[in-house]
C-alpha positions in Angstrom: 3.7 30.7 15.0 6.5 31.9 12.8 7.5 28.4 11.8 4.0 27.8 10.4 4.0 31.1 8.5 7.4 30.3 7.0 6.2 26.8 6.1 3.3 28.2 4.2 5.4 30.9 2.4 8.6 29.0 1.7 7.2 25.5 0.9 3.5 25.5 0.0 2.9 28.9 -1.5 3.3 29.9 -5.1 6.3 32.1 -4.2 8.3 29.0 -3.2 10.5 27.4 -5.7 8.8 24.9 -8.0 11.2 22.1 -7.2 10.8 22.7 -3.4 7.0 22.7 -3.7 6.9 19.5 -5.7 9.3 17.7 -3.3 7.2 18.9 -0.4 4.0 17.5 -1.8 5.7 14.3 -2.8 7.0 14.0 0.7 3.6 14.5 2.2 1.9 12.0 -0.2 4.6 9.4 0.4 4.4 9.6 4.2 0.6 9.6 4.1 0.4 6.6 1.9 3.0 4.6 3.9 1.3 5.4 7.2 -2.1 4.7 5.7 -1.0 1.2 4.5 0.8 0.5 7.8 -2.2 1.1 10.0 -4.8 -0.4 7.6 -2.8 -3.6 6.7 -1.9 -4.4 10.3 -5.4 -3.7 11.5 -6.7 -6.1 8.8 -4.2 -8.7 9.9 -5.3 -8.3 13.5 -8.9 -8.9 12.4 -7.9 -12.1 10.4 -5.9 -13.4 13.4 -8.8 -12.8 15.7 -11.2 -14.5 13.2 -8.9 -17.6 13.1 -8.6 -17.6 16.9 -12.4 -17.4 17.4 -12.9 -20.3 15.0 -10.3 -22.4 16.8 -11.7 -21.7 20.3 -15.2 -22.4 19.1 -14.5 -25.8 17.5 -11.7 -27.1 19.7 -11.8 -27.9 23.4 -10.0 -25.5 25.7 -8.2 -28.4 27.5 -7.4 -32.0 26.5 -6.4 -34.5 29.1 -4.4 -37.6 28.2 -3.9 -40.5 30.6 -1.1 -42.8 29.5 -2.1 -46.4 30.3 -5.8 -45.7 30.7 -7.5 -48.5 28.8 -11.2 -47.6 29.2 -13.3 -44.5 29.1 -15.2 -45.5 32.3 -12.0 -45.3 34.3 -11.4 -41.7 33.2 -14.6 -40.5 35.0 -13.0 -41.4 38.4 -9.6 -39.8 37.8 -8.8 -37.3 40.5 -8.0 -34.5 38.0 -11.4 -35.0 36.2 -13.2 -34.9 39.5 -11.3 -31.7 40.3 -12.4 -30.1 37.1 -16.0 -31.1 37.8 -16.0 -28.8 40.8 -16.2 -26.0 38.3 -19.9 -25.9 37.4 -19.3 -23.9 34.2 -16.8 -26.4 32.8 -18.2 -28.9 30.2 -16.4 -32.3 30.3 -16.7 -35.0 27.8 -14.8 -38.2 27.1 -13.8 -39.0 23.5 -11.9 -41.6 21.7 -9.3 -40.9 19.0 -7.3 -43.2 16.8 -5.2 -43.2 13.6 -6.8 -45.1 10.8 -6.5 -45.7 7.0 -9.5 -45.0 4.8 -10.0 -46.8 1.5 -12.7 -45.7 -0.9 -14.6 -47.8 -3.4 -12.3 -46.5 -6.1 -9.2 -47.8 -4.4 -7.9 -44.5 -3.0 -6.2 -44.5 0.3 -5.6 -41.8 2.9 -4.4 -41.8 6.5 -6.8 -39.9 8.8 -7.7 -39.3 12.4 -10.9 -40.8 13.6 -12.6 -39.0 16.5 -15.5 -40.6 18.4 -17.7 -38.2 20.3 -20.8 -38.5 22.4 -24.1 -37.3 20.9 -24.1 -34.2 23.1 -20.6 -33.3 22.0 -21.4 -33.9 18.3 -24.4 -31.6 18.7 -22.3 -28.9 20.4 -19.7 -29.3 17.5 -22.5 -28.8 14.9 -23.9 -25.7 16.6 -20.4 -24.2 16.9 -19.9 -24.6 13.1 -23.3 -23.0 12.4 -22.6 -20.1 14.7 -19.2 -19.4 13.2 -20.6 -19.6 9.6 -23.3 -17.1 10.5 -20.9 -14.8 12.3 -18.1 -14.8 9.8 -20.1 -15.6 6.6 -17.6 -18.2 5.5 -17.5 -19.4 2.0 -19.3 -22.8 1.9 -19.0 -24.9 -1.2 -22.2 -25.4 -3.1 -22.2 -29.1 -2.5 -21.8 -28.7 1.3 -25.0 -28.0 3.1 -25.4 -26.7 6.6 -24.9 -29.5 9.2 -27.9 -29.4 11.5 -27.6 -30.8 15.1 -30.5 -33.2 14.4 -28.4 -35.0 11.6 -26.2 -37.0 13.9 -24.2 -39.9 12.5 -25.8 -43.2 13.6 -24.5 -46.7 13.6 -21.7 -47.3 11.1 -22.0 -43.7 9.9 -19.4 -40.9 9.9 -19.0 -37.2 9.3 -16.0 -36.3 7.2 -14.2 -33.1 6.4 -14.6 -31.4 3.0 -10.9 -31.4 2.1 -10.8 -35.2 2.7 -13.9 -35.8 0.6 -12.5 -33.7 -2.2 -9.1 -35.5 -2.1 -10.6 -39.0 -2.1 -13.6 -38.1 -4.4 -16.1 -39.0 -1.7 -19.8 -38.0 -1.8 -22.5 -38.2 0.9 -23.9 -41.7 1.0 -20.7 -43.4 -0.2 -19.3 -46.4 1.7 -15.6 -46.4 2.7 -13.5 -49.0 4.4 -11.6 -48.1 7.6 -8.4 -50.0 8.4 -6.4 -49.8 11.6 -2.7 -48.9 11.0 -1.4 -52.0 12.7 -2.9 -54.0 9.9 0.1 -53.0 7.8 2.3 -55.0 10.1 0.4 -58.3 9.9 2.1 -61.3 8.4 1.2 -62.2 4.8 -2.0 -64.1 4.6 -3.6 -62.9 7.8 -6.7 -60.7 7.3 -6.8 -57.4 9.2 -9.8 -56.1 11.1 -11.9 -53.9 8.7 -15.0 -51.9 9.1 -17.2 -50.4 6.5 -18.9 -47.1 7.3 -21.2 -44.8 5.4 -20.5 -41.1 4.9 -23.5 -39.4 6.5 -22.4 -35.8 6.0 -19.6 -33.8 4.5 -18.8 -30.7 6.5 -16.6 -27.7 6.3 -15.1 -26.3 9.6 -13.0 -23.7 7.8 -10.0 -25.1 9.6 -7.6 -26.8 7.3 -6.2 -29.2 9.9 -9.7 -30.5 10.7 -11.1 -30.6 7.2 -8.1 -32.4 5.8 -7.3 -34.9 8.6 -10.3 -35.8 10.6 -13.6 -37.7 10.5 -16.1 -37.9 13.3 -18.5 -40.5 14.5 -20.7 -41.3 17.5 -18.8 -43.4 19.8 -20.3 -46.8 21.0 -22.0 -47.0 17.6 -19.2 -47.0 15.1 -15.7 -48.6 14.8 -16.6 -51.1 17.5 -14.1 -53.6 16.1 -11.2 -51.2 16.9 -11.8 -51.1 20.6 -8.6 -53.0 21.3 -6.5 -51.2 18.6 -3.2 -49.9 19.9 -3.7 -46.7 18.1 -7.0 -45.9 20.0 -6.7 -43.5 22.9 -9.4 -42.3 25.3 -9.1 -38.7 26.3 -11.0 -36.0 28.1 -11.9 -32.7 26.5 -12.9 -29.7 28.6 -14.8 -26.6 27.5 -14.5 -23.4 29.6 -16.7 -20.3 29.5 -13.6 -18.1 29.2 -11.1 -19.5 26.7 -8.3 -17.3 28.0 -8.5 -19.1 31.4 -7.2 -22.3 29.9 -3.6 -21.5 30.8 -4.6 -20.8 34.4 -6.6 -24.0 34.6 -3.6 -25.9 33.2 -1.3 -24.5 35.9 -3.8 -25.5 38.6 -3.7 -29.1 37.4 0.1 -29.4 37.4 0.2 -31.2 40.7 -1.7 -34.2 39.4 0.3 -37.2 38.2 -0.1 -39.5 35.2 -1.9 -36.9 33.2 -0.8 -34.7 30.2 -2.7 -31.5 29.9 -2.7 -29.4 26.7 -4.5 -26.1 26.0 -5.9 -24.9 22.7 -2.9 -22.6 22.4 -0.5 -25.6 22.9 -2.2 -27.6 20.2 -2.2 -24.8 17.7 1.1 -23.3 18.6 2.6 -23.7 15.1 -0.4 -21.9 13.6 -0.3 -18.9 15.9 3.5 -18.7 15.6 3.2 -18.6 11.8 0.6 -15.8 12.1 2.9 -13.8 14.4 5.9 -14.2 12.1 3.8 -13.2 9.1 2.5 -10.1 10.9 6.0 -9.2 12.0 7.4 -9.6 8.6 4.7 -7.5 6.9 4.9 -4.9 9.6 8.7 -4.7 9.2 8.4 -4.3 5.4 5.8 -1.5 5.8 8.0 0.2 8.4 10.9 0.2 5.9 8.6 1.7 3.3 7.7 4.5 5.7 11.3 5.0 6.7 12.3 5.3 3.0 9.6 7.8 2.4 11.0 10.0 5.1 14.1 10.5 3.0 12.0 12.8 0.7 11.6 15.1 3.7 15.4 15.2 4.0 15.7 16.2 0.3 13.0 18.9 0.5 14.5 20.3 3.7 18.1 20.2 2.4 17.0 22.0 -0.8 15.2 24.6 1.3 18.3 25.2 3.3 20.5 25.5 0.2 18.2 27.8 -1.8 17.2 30.1 1.0 20.6 30.9 2.5 20.1 34.6 1.9 16.9 34.5 3.9 18.6 32.7 6.7 21.3 35.4 6.7 18.7 38.1 6.8 17.1 36.5 9.8 20.5 36.5 11.5 20.5 40.3 11.1 17.1 40.5 12.8 18.5 38.8 15.9 18.1 35.1 15.3 21.0 33.0 16.6 22.4 30.0 14.9 20.6 27.7 17.3 17.4 29.6 16.7 17.7 28.9 13.0 18.3 25.2 13.6 15.2 25.0 15.8 13.2 26.9 13.1 14.3 24.6 10.3 13.6 21.6 12.6 10.0 22.8 13.1 9.7 23.4 9.3 10.6 19.8 8.7 8.2 18.6 11.5 5.4 20.6 9.8 6.2 19.0 6.5 6.4 15.4 7.8 3.6 15.9 10.5 1.0 16.8 7.8 1.7 13.5 6.0 1.8 11.5 9.3 -1.5 12.8 10.5 -3.2 12.4 7.1 -1.9 8.9 6.7 -2.6 7.8 10.3 -6.1 9.3 10.5 -7.2 8.1 7.1 -5.8 4.6 7.8 -7.6 4.5 11.2 -10.8 5.7 9.6 -10.7 3.0 6.9 -9.8 0.3 9.4 -12.8 1.3 11.6 -15.1 1.3 8.6 -14.0 -2.3 7.7 -14.2 -3.3 11.4 -17.9 -2.4 11.6 -18.8 -3.1 8.0 -16.6 -6.0 6.8 -16.0 -6.3 3.1 -17.2 -9.6 1.5 -15.0 -9.5 -1.6 -12.8 -12.5 -1.3 -13.2 -15.3 -3.9 -14.4 -18.8 -3.0 -10.9 -20.2 -2.7 -10.7 -18.7 0.8 -12.6 -20.1 3.8 -13.8 -16.6 4.9 -15.3 -14.3 2.3 -14.9 -11.3 4.5 -11.9 -8.9 5.1 -12.1 -8.3 8.8 -10.4 -5.6 10.8 -9.6 -5.0 14.4 -8.2 -1.6 15.4 -5.6 -1.6 18.3 -5.6 2.0 19.5 -2.5 1.3 21.6 -0.7 0.2 18.5 -1.9 3.4 16.6 -0.6 5.6 19.4 2.7 3.7 19.3 2.9 4.3 15.6 2.4 8.1 16.1 5.0 8.2 18.8 7.6 6.3 16.7 6.8 8.4 13.7 7.2 11.6 15.7 10.6 10.5 17.1 11.9 9.5 13.6 10.7 12.8 12.1 12.2 14.9 14.8 15.6 13.1 14.6 15.6 13.3 10.8 14.7 17.0 10.7 17.1 17.9 13.5 20.0 16.2 11.8 19.1 17.8 8.5 18.8 21.3 10.0 22.2 21.0 11.6 23.7 20.9 8.1 23.2 24.7 8.0 26.7 25.9 8.8 27.3 29.0 10.8 30.3 29.8 8.6 28.1 29.9 5.5 25.8 32.4 7.1 28.7 34.5 8.2 30.1 34.5 4.6 26.8 35.7 3.2 26.6 38.5 5.7 30.2 39.5 5.0 30.0 39.7 1.2 26.3 40.7 0.9 
């Protein structure tokens, strides 16, 4: 192709001007670096979002059913919506109790928490999920936090507490804490509230900040028995599905039932996933601007080439090239210049992202939950990047090539 030969001779060869050659290499390097960062960073963010999503779906139920006015857990078993879900043999259903409480330590420190009472089977499932996620993602576990085995279930007057809560309140395993219902704050002066002392059986880390900093767990029917009539206690139903993505479909199928509020894991963590999407969009937009700015160097190199090689363009006119032929030729030269950078940057970024995807880097410090830098390559996204980059490069090079005026070429031919 004549455009490739001219590209090698006019831009990359030793015969080309020193300034044009330097600008050409600078353009290629800038475009390659910007596309490399764009593909790699967004692939890493995809991996991190997927890692967070996997942990949320592993530790939280796919559906939570709330029944306003339901006073006992026994009545929930006979609710029509619960019986409808039981028709699915793959669905795991469990009834839990949840209440807002105040925890007071022996040192006099206070903290408002959420107490969640689960059955023994549900607690064992919760423990296995934490183990599986730790082994899969190799999360950073503080030295003082050991692995929670399913056999170490909290017994009577025992609780399992999150690591962030324990660190904030200076709690250690084996410590006794006092649990106070929130309505005790409204009692008249002189009236003693209902209190219950519990022992911290285990301190766990779920690698989810909302759980580690706000919850403690216990085995229902064995602990917090004095709070059965507390207005803050609510009995609810949690449902685990084999396919987490089917939670929305299941929720729609339950819309016809009355006196029930159904929420999916996406609904309960909507703020978290919205923040992740905004973060990804903001970083992607900044990297896109960086790539767009780097394309200006192609404009500079192509403009300088047009200006310094006017005599060559005039000579080509004498050989039969029309003005439109020259514009198409200059456009192709710009596409060769930008295309080399686009391909190098995209392919190198894609290769690095795939390497990290199959061999995650465990280089993050202990202040992060997950020690690994994950990655997830979206080939559709990479193809979209290539298409958008091609359109921008073509439009930029075309507009720059059109600065070659036909009158200037005619003047050179006239006074040569």
